[in-house]
N, C-alpha and C positions, 0 to 999 in steps of 0.2 A: 381652789384655797385662797378664803378671804384673807386680805393682809390691811391693817389699818397702822398709817404710820402718823406719829404725833407730830403736831407743828412743830417749826422750828423758827431761828430768826428771819431765815429766807427762804420759807417754804417747808417741807419736812425735814423730820429731824433725822440728821446725817447718820447717826447711829443704826437708828432704826432701819434706814434704806441698806446700809452696809451690811448688818446682820442677815437681811432678807436677800441680798446677793449673795451673800457666801453660803446660806445654807440652800439655796437654789443651784449655786456652783457644786456644792458638795454633792446634792441628789443626782445632778448631769454627771458628775464623775463616777458615783457608783452605778448607776444606770449603763452608762459606758461599759464598765469594767464588767457588771453581768452580761449585757449584749455582747461582749467578747467571748466570757466564757461559754455563753449559750451556743454562740457561733461554732465556736472549736467542739463542744459535744456533738452538736449535729453532723460537722464534717466526720468525726468519729464514728457515728452511728451509721451514717452515709454510706463508710467504707466496711464498716459491719454487714450493711443490707447488701451490698454489693459481692462481699464475699459469700453470704449465704446463697444469693440468688445464683450465683457460679457452681456451689456444692451442690443445689439442687437441681442447675442442669444436668452434671455430671451423673448425680443418681438417676435422674430420670434415664438418662441415656444407658446407664449401666441396665436400670431396671428392662428397659426395650429391651434390649440384648439378651437379657436372661428369660423375658417371657417368650423367646421364639424358640 
């Protein structure tokens, strides 16, 4: 991300720098929210997978009994 700041009295233009800092902070906040959302979804999917694996094990055991 190429950023250019205009020159100001004592260096870079303060408004340009502050706008950039706020925009980076907003992106960071949105990314953190998305990360939390995805982590929550991953935890739910992990629980569903464990439940499905338990059901599969039960069905395999039942199938083994019925096959005898």
